[in-house]
mmCIF file of the N, C-alpha and C atoms, coordinates in Angstrom:
data_MODEL
# 
_entry.id   MODEL 
# 
loop_
_atom_site.group_PDB 
_atom_site.id 
_atom_site.type_symbol 
_atom_site.label_atom_id 
_atom_site.label_alt_id 
_atom_site.label_comp_id 
_atom_site.label_asym_id 
_atom_site.label_entity_id 
_atom_site.label_seq_id 
_atom_site.pdbx_PDB_ins_code 
_atom_site.Cartn_x 
_atom_site.Cartn_y 
_atom_site.Cartn_z 
_atom_site.occupancy 
_atom_site.B_iso_or_equiv 
_atom_site.pdbx_formal_charge 
_atom_site.auth_seq_id 
_atom_site.auth_comp_id 
_atom_site.auth_asym_id 
_atom_site.auth_atom_id 
_atom_site.pdbx_PDB_model_num 
ATOM 1   N N  . UNK A 1 1  ? 11.460  -6.437  -7.795  1.00 0.00 ? 1  UNK A N  1 
ATOM 2   C CA . UNK A 1 1  ? 10.168  -6.414  -7.138  1.00 0.00 ? 1  UNK A CA 1 
ATOM 3   C C  . UNK A 1 1  ? 9.230   -7.484  -7.695  1.00 0.00 ? 1  UNK A C  1 
ATOM 4   N N  . UNK A 1 2  ? 9.592   -8.062  -8.818  1.00 0.00 ? 2  UNK A N  1 
ATOM 5   C CA . UNK A 1 2  ? 8.703   -9.047  -9.439  1.00 0.00 ? 2  UNK A CA 1 
ATOM 6   C C  . UNK A 1 2  ? 8.601   -10.339 -8.636  1.00 0.00 ? 2  UNK A C  1 
ATOM 7   N N  . UNK A 1 3  ? 9.556   -10.589 -7.739  1.00 0.00 ? 3  UNK A N  1 
ATOM 8   C CA . UNK A 1 3  ? 9.522   -11.817 -6.950  1.00 0.00 ? 3  UNK A CA 1 
ATOM 9   C C  . UNK A 1 3  ? 8.671   -11.686 -5.685  1.00 0.00 ? 3  UNK A C  1 
ATOM 10  N N  . UNK A 1 4  ? 8.097   -10.519 -5.466  1.00 0.00 ? 4  UNK A N  1 
ATOM 11  C CA . UNK A 1 4  ? 7.263   -10.305 -4.283  1.00 0.00 ? 4  UNK A CA 1 
ATOM 12  C C  . UNK A 1 4  ? 5.864   -10.882 -4.482  1.00 0.00 ? 4  UNK A C  1 
ATOM 13  N N  . UNK A 1 5  ? 5.270   -11.338 -3.387  1.00 0.00 ? 5  UNK A N  1 
ATOM 14  C CA . UNK A 1 5  ? 3.886   -11.833 -3.422  1.00 0.00 ? 5  UNK A CA 1 
ATOM 15  C C  . UNK A 1 5  ? 2.970   -10.675 -3.037  1.00 0.00 ? 5  UNK A C  1 
ATOM 16  N N  . UNK A 1 6  ? 2.371   -10.048 -4.039  1.00 0.00 ? 6  UNK A N  1 
ATOM 17  C CA . UNK A 1 6  ? 1.519   -8.880  -3.819  1.00 0.00 ? 6  UNK A CA 1 
ATOM 18  C C  . UNK A 1 6  ? 0.131   -9.302  -3.361  1.00 0.00 ? 6  UNK A C  1 
ATOM 19  N N  . UNK A 1 7  ? -0.396  -8.602  -2.367  1.00 0.00 ? 7  UNK A N  1 
ATOM 20  C CA . UNK A 1 7  ? -1.738  -8.858  -1.847  1.00 0.00 ? 7  UNK A CA 1 
ATOM 21  C C  . UNK A 1 7  ? -2.594  -7.634  -2.141  1.00 0.00 ? 7  UNK A C  1 
ATOM 22  N N  . UNK A 1 8  ? -3.753  -7.863  -2.764  1.00 0.00 ? 8  UNK A N  1 
ATOM 23  C CA . UNK A 1 8  ? -4.656  -6.757  -3.075  1.00 0.00 ? 8  UNK A CA 1 
ATOM 24  C C  . UNK A 1 8  ? -5.505  -6.397  -1.869  1.00 0.00 ? 8  UNK A C  1 
ATOM 25  N N  . UNK A 1 9  ? -5.868  -5.145  -1.813  1.00 0.00 ? 9  UNK A N  1 
ATOM 26  C CA . UNK A 1 9  ? -6.738  -4.662  -0.752  1.00 0.00 ? 9  UNK A CA 1 
ATOM 27  C C  . UNK A 1 9  ? -8.113  -5.306  -0.847  1.00 0.00 ? 9  UNK A C  1 
ATOM 28  N N  . UNK A 1 10 ? -8.724  -5.542  0.284   1.00 0.00 ? 10 UNK A N  1 
ATOM 29  C CA . UNK A 1 10 ? -10.090 -6.071  0.296   1.00 0.00 ? 10 UNK A CA 1 
ATOM 30  C C  . UNK A 1 10 ? -11.092 -5.010  -0.147  1.00 0.00 ? 10 UNK A C  1 
ATOM 31  N N  . UNK A 1 11 ? -10.635 -3.777  -0.293  1.00 0.00 ? 11 UNK A N  1 
ATOM 32  C CA . UNK A 1 11 ? -11.491 -2.681  -0.732  1.00 0.00 ? 11 UNK A CA 1 
ATOM 33  C C  . UNK A 1 11 ? -11.322 -2.403  -2.228  1.00 0.00 ? 11 UNK A C  1 
ATOM 34  N N  . UNK A 1 12 ? -10.819 -3.372  -2.993  1.00 0.00 ? 12 UNK A N  1 
ATOM 35  C CA . UNK A 1 12 ? -10.651 -3.201  -4.434  1.00 0.00 ? 12 UNK A CA 1 
ATOM 36  C C  . UNK A 1 12 ? -11.983 -2.863  -5.084  1.00 0.00 ? 12 UNK A C  1 
ATOM 37  N N  . UNK A 1 13 ? -11.906 -2.126  -6.189  1.00 0.00 ? 13 UNK A N  1 
ATOM 38  C CA . UNK A 1 13 ? -13.150 -1.701  -6.843  1.00 0.00 ? 13 UNK A CA 1 
ATOM 39  C C  . UNK A 1 13 ? -13.896 -2.881  -7.455  1.00 0.00 ? 13 UNK A C  1 
ATOM 40  N N  . UNK A 1 14 ? -15.118 -2.632  -7.847  1.00 0.00 ? 14 UNK A N  1 
ATOM 41  C CA . UNK A 1 14 ? -16.024 -3.690  -8.310  1.00 0.00 ? 14 UNK A CA 1 
ATOM 42  C C  . UNK A 1 14 ? -15.698 -4.218  -9.701  1.00 0.00 ? 14 UNK A C  1 
ATOM 43  N N  . UNK A 1 15 ? -14.834 -3.552  -10.464 1.00 0.00 ? 15 UNK A N  1 
ATOM 44  C CA . UNK A 1 15 ? -14.554 -3.996  -11.832 1.00 0.00 ? 15 UNK A CA 1 
ATOM 45  C C  . UNK A 1 15 ? -13.444 -5.043  -11.906 1.00 0.00 ? 15 UNK A C  1 
ATOM 46  N N  . UNK A 1 16 ? -13.262 -5.784  -10.858 1.00 0.00 ? 16 UNK A N  1 
ATOM 47  C CA . UNK A 1 16 ? -12.272 -6.855  -10.880 1.00 0.00 ? 16 UNK A CA 1 
ATOM 48  C C  . UNK A 1 16 ? -10.946 -6.479  -10.248 1.00 0.00 ? 16 UNK A C  1 
ATOM 49  N N  . UNK A 1 17 ? -10.896 -5.329  -9.613  1.00 0.00 ? 17 UNK A N  1 
ATOM 50  C CA . UNK A 1 17 ? -9.681  -4.953  -8.905  1.00 0.00 ? 17 UNK A CA 1 
ATOM 51  C C  . UNK A 1 17 ? -8.606  -4.352  -9.776  1.00 0.00 ? 17 UNK A C  1 
ATOM 52  N N  . UNK A 1 18 ? -8.994  -3.663  -10.846 1.00 0.00 ? 18 UNK A N  1 
ATOM 53  C CA . UNK A 1 18 ? -7.991  -3.078  -11.727 1.00 0.00 ? 18 UNK A CA 1 
ATOM 54  C C  . UNK A 1 18 ? -7.373  -1.812  -11.145 1.00 0.00 ? 18 UNK A C  1 
ATOM 55  N N  . UNK A 1 19 ? -8.002  -1.212  -10.169 1.00 0.00 ? 19 UNK A N  1 
ATOM 56  C CA . UNK A 1 19 ? -7.446  -0.033  -9.513  1.00 0.00 ? 19 UNK A CA 1 
ATOM 57  C C  . UNK A 1 19 ? -7.546  -0.209  -8.009  1.00 0.00 ? 19 UNK A C  1 
ATOM 58  N N  . UNK A 1 20 ? -6.508  -0.760  -7.444  1.00 0.00 ? 20 UNK A N  1 
ATOM 59  C CA . UNK A 1 20 ? -6.514  -0.969  -6.002  1.00 0.00 ? 20 UNK A CA 1 
ATOM 60  C C  . UNK A 1 20 ? -5.102  -0.911  -5.457  1.00 0.00 ? 20 UNK A C  1 
ATOM 61  N N  . UNK A 1 21 ? -5.010  -0.824  -4.172  1.00 0.00 ? 21 UNK A N  1 
ATOM 62  C CA . UNK A 1 21 ? -3.740  -0.808  -3.482  1.00 0.00 ? 21 UNK A CA 1 
ATOM 63  C C  . UNK A 1 21 ? -3.277  -2.245  -3.257  1.00 0.00 ? 21 UNK A C  1 
ATOM 64  N N  . UNK A 1 22 ? -1.989  -2.473  -3.489  1.00 0.00 ? 22 UNK A N  1 
ATOM 65  C CA . UNK A 1 22 ? -1.401  -3.789  -3.248  1.00 0.00 ? 22 UNK A CA 1 
ATOM 66  C C  . UNK A 1 22 ? -0.240  -3.627  -2.274  1.00 0.00 ? 22 UNK A C  1 
ATOM 67  N N  . UNK A 1 23 ? -0.040  -4.628  -1.432  1.00 0.00 ? 23 UNK A N  1 
ATOM 68  C CA . UNK A 1 23 ? 0.994   -4.607  -0.406  1.00 0.00 ? 23 UNK A CA 1 
ATOM 69  C C  . UNK A 1 23 ? 1.786   -5.909  -0.472  1.00 0.00 ? 23 UNK A C  1 
ATOM 70  N N  . UNK A 1 24 ? 3.106   -5.797  -0.269  1.00 0.00 ? 24 UNK A N  1 
ATOM 71  C CA . UNK A 1 24 ? 3.956   -6.992  -0.218  1.00 0.00 ? 24 UNK A CA 1 
ATOM 72  C C  . UNK A 1 24 ? 5.013   -6.790  0.867   1.00 0.00 ? 24 UNK A C  1 
ATOM 73  N N  . UNK A 1 25 ? 5.419   -7.872  1.497   1.00 0.00 ? 25 UNK A N  1 
ATOM 74  C CA . UNK A 1 25 ? 6.514   -7.840  2.463   1.00 0.00 ? 25 UNK A CA 1 
ATOM 75  C C  . UNK A 1 25 ? 7.763   -8.379  1.782   1.00 0.00 ? 25 UNK A C  1 
ATOM 76  N N  . UNK A 1 26 ? 8.845   -7.641  1.901   1.00 0.00 ? 26 UNK A N  1 
ATOM 77  C CA . UNK A 1 26 ? 10.081  -8.017  1.219   1.00 0.00 ? 26 UNK A CA 1 
ATOM 78  C C  . UNK A 1 26 ? 11.204  -8.343  2.184   1.00 0.00 ? 26 UNK A C  1 
ATOM 79  N N  . UNK A 1 27 ? 12.411  -8.263  1.676   1.00 0.00 ? 27 UNK A N  1 
ATOM 80  C CA . UNK A 1 27 ? 13.622  -8.538  2.447   1.00 0.00 ? 27 UNK A CA 1 
ATOM 81  C C  . UNK A 1 27 ? 13.690  -7.610  3.655   1.00 0.00 ? 27 UNK A C  1 
ATOM 82  N N  . UNK A 1 28 ? 14.168  -8.121  4.766   1.00 0.00 ? 28 UNK A N  1 
ATOM 83  C CA . UNK A 1 28 ? 14.275  -7.359  6.018   1.00 0.00 ? 28 UNK A CA 1 
ATOM 84  C C  . UNK A 1 28 ? 12.932  -6.825  6.494   1.00 0.00 ? 28 UNK A C  1 
ATOM 85  N N  . UNK A 1 29 ? 11.858  -7.497  6.131   1.00 0.00 ? 29 UNK A N  1 
ATOM 86  C CA . UNK A 1 29 ? 10.487  -7.126  6.531   1.00 0.00 ? 29 UNK A CA 1 
ATOM 87  C C  . UNK A 1 29 ? 10.077  -5.743  6.042   1.00 0.00 ? 29 UNK A C  1 
ATOM 88  N N  . UNK A 1 30 ? 10.708  -5.249  4.973   1.00 0.00 ? 30 UNK A N  1 
ATOM 89  C CA . UNK A 1 30 ? 10.274  -3.979  4.390   1.00 0.00 ? 30 UNK A CA 1 
ATOM 90  C C  . UNK A 1 30 ? 8.902   -4.165  3.772   1.00 0.00 ? 30 UNK A C  1 
ATOM 91  N N  . UNK A 1 31 ? 8.102   -3.107  3.784   1.00 0.00 ? 31 UNK A N  1 
ATOM 92  C CA . UNK A 1 31 ? 6.770   -3.136  3.202   1.00 0.00 ? 31 UNK A CA 1 
ATOM 93  C C  . UNK A 1 31 ? 6.791   -2.363  1.892   1.00 0.00 ? 31 UNK A C  1 
ATOM 94  N N  . UNK A 1 32 ? 6.192   -2.941  0.864   1.00 0.00 ? 32 UNK A N  1 
ATOM 95  C CA . UNK A 1 32 ? 6.149   -2.340  -0.460  1.00 0.00 ? 32 UNK A CA 1 
ATOM 96  C C  . UNK A 1 32 ? 4.688   -2.118  -0.830  1.00 0.00 ? 32 UNK A C  1 
ATOM 97  N N  . UNK A 1 33 ? 4.377   -0.925  -1.317  1.00 0.00 ? 33 UNK A N  1 
ATOM 98  C CA . UNK A 1 33 ? 3.015   -0.582  -1.722  1.00 0.00 ? 33 UNK A CA 1 
ATOM 99  C C  . UNK A 1 33 ? 3.022   -0.109  -3.168  1.00 0.00 ? 33 UNK A C  1 
ATOM 100 N N  . UNK A 1 34 ? 1.954   -0.437  -3.892  1.00 0.00 ? 34 UNK A N  1 
ATOM 101 C CA . UNK A 1 34 ? 1.802   0.031   -5.265  1.00 0.00 ? 34 UNK A CA 1 
ATOM 102 C C  . UNK A 1 34 ? 0.322   0.058   -5.627  1.00 0.00 ? 34 UNK A C  1 
ATOM 103 N N  . UNK A 1 35 ? 0.007   0.776   -6.686  1.00 0.00 ? 35 UNK A N  1 
ATOM 104 C CA . UNK A 1 35 ? -1.340  0.751   -7.249  1.00 0.00 ? 35 UNK A CA 1 
ATOM 105 C C  . UNK A 1 35 ? -1.340  -0.249  -8.387  1.00 0.00 ? 35 UNK A C  1 
ATOM 106 N N  . UNK A 1 36 ? -2.385  -1.050  -8.481  1.00 0.00 ? 36 UNK A N  1 
ATOM 107 C CA . UNK A 1 36 ? -2.415  -2.108  -9.491  1.00 0.00 ? 36 UNK A CA 1 
ATOM 108 C C  . UNK A 1 36 ? -2.405  -1.559  -10.915 1.00 0.00 ? 36 UNK A C  1 
ATOM 109 N N  . UNK A 1 37 ? -2.900  -0.334  -11.114 1.00 0.00 ? 37 UNK A N  1 
ATOM 110 C CA . UNK A 1 37 ? -2.915  0.218   -12.472 1.00 0.00 ? 37 UNK A CA 1 
ATOM 111 C C  . UNK A 1 37 ? -1.582  0.850   -12.867 1.00 0.00 ? 37 UNK A C  1 
ATOM 112 N N  . UNK A 1 38 ? -0.607  0.934   -11.948 1.00 0.00 ? 38 UNK A N  1 
ATOM 113 C CA . UNK A 1 38 ? 0.737   1.451   -12.244 1.00 0.00 ? 38 UNK A CA 1 
ATOM 114 C C  . UNK A 1 38 ? 1.752   0.650   -11.423 1.00 0.00 ? 38 UNK A C  1 
ATOM 115 N N  . UNK A 1 39 ? 1.913   -0.639  -11.728 1.00 0.00 ? 39 UNK A N  1 
ATOM 116 C CA . UNK A 1 39 ? 2.706   -1.529  -10.869 1.00 0.00 ? 39 UNK A CA 1 
ATOM 117 C C  . UNK A 1 39 ? 4.207   -1.264  -10.851 1.00 0.00 ? 39 UNK A C  1 
ATOM 118 N N  . UNK A 1 40 ? 4.714   -0.424  -11.748 1.00 0.00 ? 40 UNK A N  1 
ATOM 119 C CA . UNK A 1 40 ? 6.146   -0.132  -11.758 1.00 0.00 ? 40 UNK A CA 1 
ATOM 120 C C  . UNK A 1 40 ? 6.545   0.924   -10.729 1.00 0.00 ? 40 UNK A C  1 
ATOM 121 N N  . UNK A 1 41 ? 5.563   1.632   -10.175 1.00 0.00 ? 41 UNK A N  1 
ATOM 122 C CA . UNK A 1 41 ? 5.827   2.647   -9.151  1.00 0.00 ? 41 UNK A CA 1 
ATOM 123 C C  . UNK A 1 41 ? 5.566   2.007   -7.794  1.00 0.00 ? 41 UNK A C  1 
ATOM 124 N N  . UNK A 1 42 ? 6.623   1.861   -7.008  1.00 0.00 ? 42 UNK A N  1 
ATOM 125 C CA . UNK A 1 42 ? 6.531   1.160   -5.718  1.00 0.00 ? 42 UNK A CA 1 
ATOM 126 C C  . UNK A 1 42 ? 7.066   2.067   -4.609  1.00 0.00 ? 42 UNK A C  1 
ATOM 127 N N  . UNK A 1 43 ? 6.318   2.160   -3.526  1.00 0.00 ? 43 UNK A N  1 
ATOM 128 C CA . UNK A 1 43 ? 6.746   2.879   -2.336  1.00 0.00 ? 43 UNK A CA 1 
ATOM 129 C C  . UNK A 1 43 ? 7.221   1.835   -1.338  1.00 0.00 ? 43 UNK A C  1 
ATOM 130 N N  . UNK A 1 44 ? 8.402   2.041   -0.777  1.00 0.00 ? 44 UNK A N  1 
ATOM 131 C CA . UNK A 1 44 ? 8.967   1.097   0.184   1.00 0.00 ? 44 UNK A CA 1 
ATOM 132 C C  . UNK A 1 44 ? 9.159   1.791   1.527   1.00 0.00 ? 44 UNK A C  1 
ATOM 133 N N  . UNK A 1 45 ? 8.766   1.122   2.597   1.00 0.00 ? 45 UNK A N  1 
ATOM 134 C CA . UNK A 1 45 ? 8.884   1.686   3.935   1.00 0.00 ? 45 UNK A CA 1 
ATOM 135 C C  . UNK A 1 45 ? 9.075   0.544   4.939   1.00 0.00 ? 45 UNK A C  1 
ATOM 136 N N  . UNK A 1 46 ? 9.168   0.898   6.197   1.00 0.00 ? 46 UNK A N  1 
ATOM 137 C CA . UNK A 1 46 ? 9.265   -0.114  7.257   1.00 0.00 ? 46 UNK A CA 1 
ATOM 138 C C  . UNK A 1 46 ? 7.886   -0.345  7.849   1.00 0.00 ? 46 UNK A C  1 
ATOM 139 N N  . UNK A 1 47 ? 7.730   -1.456  8.537   1.00 0.00 ? 47 UNK A N  1 
ATOM 140 C CA . UNK A 1 47 ? 6.451   -1.774  9.165   1.00 0.00 ? 47 UNK A CA 1 
ATOM 141 C C  . UNK A 1 47 ? 6.034   -0.712  10.196  1.00 0.00 ? 47 UNK A C  1 
ATOM 142 N N  . UNK A 1 48 ? 6.937   -0.259  11.078  1.00 0.00 ? 48 UNK A N  1 
ATOM 143 C CA . UNK A 1 48 ? 6.518   0.762   12.053  1.00 0.00 ? 48 UNK A CA 1 
ATOM 144 C C  . UNK A 1 48 ? 6.098   2.086   11.392  1.00 0.00 ? 48 UNK A C  1 
ATOM 145 N N  . UNK A 1 49 ? 6.778   2.488   10.339  1.00 0.00 ? 49 UNK A N  1 
ATOM 146 C CA . UNK A 1 49 ? 6.417   3.739   9.657   1.00 0.00 ? 49 UNK A CA 1 
ATOM 147 C C  . UNK A 1 49 ? 5.085   3.592   8.926   1.00 0.00 ? 49 UNK A C  1 
ATOM 148 N N  . UNK A 1 50 ? 4.844   2.439   8.318   1.00 0.00 ? 50 UNK A N  1 
ATOM 149 C CA . UNK A 1 50 ? 3.567   2.209   7.646   1.00 0.00 ? 50 UNK A CA 1 
ATOM 150 C C  . UNK A 1 50 ? 2.433   2.213   8.669   1.00 0.00 ? 50 UNK A C  1 
ATOM 151 N N  . UNK A 1 51 ? 2.663   1.578   9.796   1.00 0.00 ? 51 UNK A N  1 
ATOM 152 C CA . UNK A 1 51 ? 1.648   1.554   10.858  1.00 0.00 ? 51 UNK A CA 1 
ATOM 153 C C  . UNK A 1 51 ? 1.344   2.965   11.348  1.00 0.00 ? 51 UNK A C  1 
ATOM 154 N N  . UNK A 1 52 ? 2.374   3.775   11.565  1.00 0.00 ? 52 UNK A N  1 
ATOM 155 C CA . UNK A 1 52 ? 2.176   5.153   12.019  1.00 0.00 ? 52 UNK A CA 1 
ATOM 156 C C  . UNK A 1 52 ? 1.394   5.950   10.982  1.00 0.00 ? 52 UNK A C  1 
ATOM 157 N N  . UNK A 1 53 ? 1.694   5.740   9.705   1.00 0.00 ? 53 UNK A N  1 
ATOM 158 C CA . UNK A 1 53 ? 0.968   6.445   8.653   1.00 0.00 ? 53 UNK A CA 1 
ATOM 159 C C  . UNK A 1 53 ? -0.501  6.042   8.631   1.00 0.00 ? 53 UNK A C  1 
ATOM 160 N N  . UNK A 1 54 ? -0.772  4.755   8.694   1.00 0.00 ? 54 UNK A N  1 
ATOM 161 C CA . UNK A 1 54 ? -2.159  4.268   8.669   1.00 0.00 ? 54 UNK A CA 1 
ATOM 162 C C  . UNK A 1 54 ? -2.936  4.787   9.878   1.00 0.00 ? 54 UNK A C  1 
ATOM 163 N N  . UNK A 1 55 ? -2.333  4.723   11.054  1.00 0.00 ? 55 UNK A N  1 
ATOM 164 C CA . UNK A 1 55 ? -3.003  5.228   12.256  1.00 0.00 ? 55 UNK A CA 1 
ATOM 165 C C  . UNK A 1 55 ? -3.255  6.730   12.143  1.00 0.00 ? 55 UNK A C  1 
ATOM 166 N N  . UNK A 1 56 ? -2.290  7.470   11.599  1.00 0.00 ? 56 UNK A N  1 
ATOM 167 C CA . UNK A 1 56 ? -2.462  8.905   11.412  1.00 0.00 ? 56 UNK A CA 1 
ATOM 168 C C  . UNK A 1 56 ? -3.578  9.214   10.428  1.00 0.00 ? 56 UNK A C  1 
ATOM 169 N N  . UNK A 1 57 ? -3.649  8.447   9.343   1.00 0.00 ? 57 UNK A N  1 
ATOM 170 C CA . UNK A 1 57 ? -4.717  8.659   8.350   1.00 0.00 ? 57 UNK A CA 1 
ATOM 171 C C  . UNK A 1 57 ? -6.075  8.365   8.962   1.00 0.00 ? 57 UNK A C  1 
ATOM 172 N N  . UNK A 1 58 ? -6.168  7.288   9.729   1.00 0.00 ? 58 UNK A N  1 
ATOM 173 C CA . UNK A 1 58 ? -7.443  6.960   10.391  1.00 0.00 ? 58 UNK A CA 1 
ATOM 174 C C  . UNK A 1 58 ? -7.850  8.019   11.399  1.00 0.00 ? 58 UNK A C  1 
ATOM 175 N N  . UNK A 1 59 ? -6.867  8.658   12.031  1.00 0.00 ? 59 UNK A N  1 
ATOM 176 C CA . UNK A 1 59 ? -7.150  9.686   13.035  1.00 0.00 ? 59 UNK A CA 1 
ATOM 177 C C  . UNK A 1 59 ? -7.420  11.048  12.421  1.00 0.00 ? 59 UNK A C  1 
ATOM 178 N N  . UNK A 1 60 ? -7.287  11.154  11.099  1.00 0.00 ? 60 UNK A N  1 
ATOM 179 C CA . UNK A 1 60 ? -7.583  12.414  10.420  1.00 0.00 ? 60 UNK A CA 1 
ATOM 180 C C  . UNK A 1 60 ? -6.437  13.407  10.390  1.00 0.00 ? 60 UNK A C  1 
ATOM 181 N N  . UNK A 1 61 ? -5.217  12.951  10.681  1.00 0.00 ? 61 UNK A N  1 
ATOM 182 C CA . UNK A 1 61 ? -4.068  13.849  10.724  1.00 0.00 ? 61 UNK A CA 1 
ATOM 183 C C  . UNK A 1 61 ? -3.738  14.496  9.371   1.00 0.00 ? 61 UNK A C  1 
ATOM 184 N N  . UNK A 1 62 ? -4.223  13.919  8.286   1.00 0.00 ? 62 UNK A N  1 
ATOM 185 C CA . UNK A 1 62 ? -3.882  14.450  6.964   1.00 0.00 ? 62 UNK A CA 1 
ATOM 186 C C  . UNK A 1 62 ? -5.088  15.048  6.256   1.00 0.00 ? 62 UNK A C  1 
ATOM 187 N N  . UNK A 1 63 ? -6.206  15.181  6.955   1.00 0.00 ? 63 UNK A N  1 
ATOM 188 C CA . UNK A 1 63 ? -7.436  15.689  6.338   1.00 0.00 ? 63 UNK A CA 1 
ATOM 189 C C  . UNK A 1 63 ? -7.271  17.098  5.775   1.00 0.00 ? 63 UNK A C  1 
ATOM 190 N N  . UNK A 1 64 ? -6.394  17.879  6.361   1.00 0.00 ? 64 UNK A N  1 
ATOM 191 C CA . UNK A 1 64 ? -6.200  19.259  5.896   1.00 0.00 ? 64 UNK A CA 1 
ATOM 192 C C  . UNK A 1 64 ? -5.493  19.316  4.531   1.00 0.00 ? 64 UNK A C  1 
ATOM 193 N N  . UNK A 1 65 ? -4.967  18.197  4.056   1.00 0.00 ? 65 UNK A N  1 
ATOM 194 C CA . UNK A 1 65 ? -4.267  18.153  2.782   1.00 0.00 ? 65 UNK A CA 1 
ATOM 195 C C  . UNK A 1 65 ? -5.189  17.918  1.591   1.00 0.00 ? 65 UNK A C  1 
ATOM 196 N N  . UNK A 1 66 ? -6.437  17.523  1.853   1.00 0.00 ? 66 UNK A N  1 
ATOM 197 C CA . UNK A 1 66 ? -7.382  17.272  0.760   1.00 0.00 ? 66 UNK A CA 1 
ATOM 198 C C  . UNK A 1 66 ? -8.334  18.392  0.529   1.00 0.00 ? 66 UNK A C  1 
# 
């Protein structure tokens, strides 16, 4: 995973981005996500599944879990 070009979220915190979400595109267009404060833990998914998750979160589909 070290060869991936990680992109930080534009919503990174004000202290220089030490705790933010990072995203990278890998082999076969897989999407990799991690938190900058724990870079060894990586979630890997496909673009369509990530899109469905993001759309679901924006629509409030997971609000009952918090």
